C-alpha positions in Angstrom: -23.8 -4.0 2.9 -21.0 -6.6 2.3 -20.5 -8.1 -1.2 -21.7 -11.7 0.0 -25.1 -10.0 1.4 -25.1 -8.4 -2.0 -24.5 -11.8 -4.2 -27.2 -13.3 -2.2 -29.5 -10.8 -2.7 -28.7 -11.4 -6.7 -29.1 -14.8 -6.2 -32.6 -14.6 -4.7 -33.7 -11.8 -7.1 -33.0 -14.2 -9.9 -34.5 -16.7 -8.4 -37.9 -15.0 -8.3 -37.7 -13.5 -11.6 -37.7 -17.5 -12.8 -40.6 -17.7 -10.9 -42.4 -14.4 -11.9 -45.4 -14.5 -14.4 -47.0 -11.0 -14.6 -44.9 -8.2 -16.6 -45.2 -5.8 -13.6 -43.6 -7.8 -10.9 -40.7 -9.6 -13.7 -39.9 -5.4 -13.9 -39.5 -4.7 -10.4 -37.4 -7.9 -9.8 -35.5 -7.2 -13.1 -34.6 -3.8 -12.2 -33.5 -4.7 -8.3 -31.5 -7.2 -9.8 -29.6 -4.9 -12.0 -28.9 -2.2 -9.1 -27.5 -5.1 -7.0 -25.3 -6.2 -9.8 -24.0 -2.5 -9.8 -23.0 -2.5 -6.1 -21.0 -5.8 -6.9 -19.1 -4.5 -9.4 -18.3 -1.2 -7.4 -17.6 -3.0 -3.9 -15.5 -6.2 -6.3 -13.4 -2.9 -7.6 -13.3 -0.9 -4.1 -11.5 -4.2 -2.8 -9.4 -5.4 -5.5 -8.0 -1.7 -5.1 -7.5 -1.8 -1.4 -5.8 -5.6 -2.0 -3.5 -3.9 -4.0 -2.6 -1.0 -1.7 -2.2 -3.5 0.8 0.0 -6.0 -1.0 2.3 -2.7 -2.0 2.6 -1.7 2.0 3.5 -5.2 2.6 6.1 -5.6 0.1 7.6 -2.1 1.3 8.6 -4.0 4.3 5.6 -3.7 6.7 5.8 -6.9 8.8 2.2 -6.2 10.2 0.4 -9.7 9.1 -3.6 -8.9 8.4 -6.1 -11.7 9.0 -8.4 -11.9 6.2 -12.1 -14.2 7.6 -13.0 -16.5 5.0 -16.3 -16.8 3.9 -16.3 -19.3 0.8 -16.3 -22.9 1.2 -17.7 -25.9 -0.1 -18.8 -29.0 2.3 -19.9 -32.9 1.6 -20.4 -35.6 3.8 -20.1 -39.1 4.2 -21.4 -42.2 6.6 -18.7 -40.9 8.9 -17.3 -37.7 7.9 -18.3 -34.1 7.6 -15.9 -32.8 4.9 -15.2 -29.0 4.4 -13.3 -27.8 1.5 -11.5 -24.2 2.1 -9.6 -23.0 -1.1 -6.3 -20.9 -0.6 -3.7 -20.7 -3.1 -0.3 -22.0 -1.9 -1.6 -23.7 1.3 0.4 -26.7 0.9 3.8 -24.6 1.2 3.0 -23.8 4.7 4.2 -25.9 8.1 2.1 -28.2 9.4 2.5 -25.9 12.4 0.6 -23.1 10.5 -2.5 -24.5 9.7 -4.3 -25.2 13.1 -8.2 -26.2 13.5 -9.8 -26.1 16.8 -12.8 -28.2 17.2 -15.5 -28.3 19.8 -18.3 -30.5 20.0 -20.6 -27.9 18.1 -18.2 -25.9 16.0 -14.5 -25.6 14.2 -12.2 -22.8 13.5 -9.6 -22.8 11.6 -6.4 -20.4 11.5 -3.7 -20.1 8.6 -0.8 -18.1 9.7 1.9 -16.4 7.2 0.8 -17.5 4.0 2.1 -15.2 1.6 2.4 -12.8 4.7 -1.3 -12.9 5.6 -3.1 -14.8 8.0 -6.8 -16.1 7.2 -9.4 -17.5 9.4 -12.9 -19.5 9.1 -15.2 -20.3 12.2 -18.3 -22.2 11.9 -20.5 -22.3 14.7 -23.9 -24.3 15.5 -22.8 -27.3 13.7 -25.9 -29.2 12.7 -25.4 -32.2 14.9 -22.4 -32.8 17.7 -18.7 -33.8 16.2 -16.0 -36.6 17.8 -13.3 -33.5 18.6 -10.5 -36.3 19.2 -11.3 -37.9 15.9 -11.9 -35.1 13.6 -8.7 -33.7 11.5 -7.5 -31.8 8.4 -5.3 -32.1 5.5 -3.3 -29.9 3.6 -3.6 -30.5 -0.8 -2.8 -28.5 -3.0 -4.1 -24.5 -2.9 -6.8 -26.7 -0.2 -7.1 -27.4 3.3 -9.5 -30.2 4.0 -11.1 -30.4 7.2 -12.7 -33.5 8.4 -15.2 -33.4 11.3 -16.2 -37.0 12.3 -20.1 -37.4 13.4 -20.5 -38.2 16.8 -23.4 -40.4 15.2 -22.3 -42.7 12.3 -24.7 -42.3 9.2 -26.5 -39.3 9.9 -28.0 -37.1 7.4 -26.3 -33.5 7.4 -29.2 -31.5 5.2 -27.5 -28.8 6.1 -24.2 -27.6 7.7 -25.3 -25.9 11.1 -28.7 -25.8 13.0 -29.5 -21.9 12.0 -29.5 -22.7 8.1 -31.8 -25.3 9.5 -33.9 -22.9 11.0 -34.0 -20.5 8.3 -34.6 -23.8 5.7 -37.5 -24.7 7.6 -38.7 -21.3 7.9 -38.7 -20.4 4.1 -40.4 -23.7 3.5 -43.1 -23.4 5.4 -44.0 -19.9 4.0 -43.3 -20.8 0.5 -45.7 -23.8 1.4 -48.7 -21.2 2.6 -48.3 -19.1 -0.4 -48.5 -21.9 -3.4 -51.9 -21.3 -3.8 -50.8 -17.9 -5.1 -47.6 -17.9 -6.6 -48.2 -14.2 -7.9 -48.7 -12.9 -4.7 -46.3 -15.1 -3.0 -43.7 -13.2 -5.0 -45.2 -9.6 -4.0 -45.3 -11.0 -0.3 -41.6 -11.8 -0.6 -40.6 -8.4 -1.7 -42.4 -7.1 1.0 -40.2 -9.1 3.5 -37.0 -8.0 2.0 -37.9 -4.4 1.9 -38.9 -4.6 5.6 -36.2 -6.5 6.7 -33.5 -5.2 4.7 -31.4 -2.1 5.3 -31.7 0.9 3.6 -29.9 0.2 0.6 -31.9 -2.4 -0.2 -35.0 -0.7 0.8 -33.8 2.2 -1.9 -32.9 -0.8 -4.6 -36.7 -2.2 -4.5 -38.3 1.2 -3.8 -36.7 2.8 -6.7 -37.1 -1.0 -9.1 -41.0 -0.8 -8.2 -41.6 3.0 -8.9 -40.0 2.6 -12.6 -41.9 -0.6 -13.2 -45.2 1.4 -12.4 -44.3 4.4 -14.4 -43.3 2.1 -17.3 -46.5 0.3 -17.3 -48.3 3.7 -16.8 -50.6 3.0 -14.0 -51.8 6.5 -13.7 -52.8 7.0 -10.4 -50.9 4.3 -8.6 -47.8 5.8 -9.7 -48.2 8.7 -7.1 -48.7 5.7 -4.3 -44.7 5.1 -4.0 -44.5 1.6 -4.0 -47.8 0.8 -5.2 -49.0 -2.9 -5.4 -46.6 -3.4 -2.4 -49.2 -1.2 -0.2 -47.8 0.5 3.1 -44.7 -1.1 3.9 
């Protein structure tokens, strides 16, 4: 599981924890969040060590540049533009030719070449609405690339950046609306969905958290049921 996905899981566990009322659900969420946070720390340590080894190799005369896929960026909008802000230390020292953006009506691709011996890339597909390719542009600022996507329809509000994010948001809103009548049951259902759709690590974290929570609560025979209140996942 990627570091970004683990961080997203930790944030979701934290949000669910704020909504939880019963001690049993809180115990499960707290344990699961702690497990994910430990995984995050481990991956961050591995990533730092790998970066240090790579830097040592570059300094040793290795002329090969590695492409680093960017995933973190901020965005905002005005009546005419959707604006993306990508932080890159020292990017203002790059030549204009080294920082390019390719636009289509529904996507953009940033490529930064040879920034401190590395290449960086960011691609955003399936933009929520169409953009005007000819009037979109980018600016280099101190430690930042600012990309201005010209809205094809001025004044149109973008509540999310991509159509995929829009569909996910609508699905989540619909599911939450159905569960509003019983918040505790909704939390359990969300955990079931996370378990069923998660990879082996996610399932292990949730199963362990639920089991330990039940053992602490001494639910007697229910402990033998593995995930207990989660039923047959």
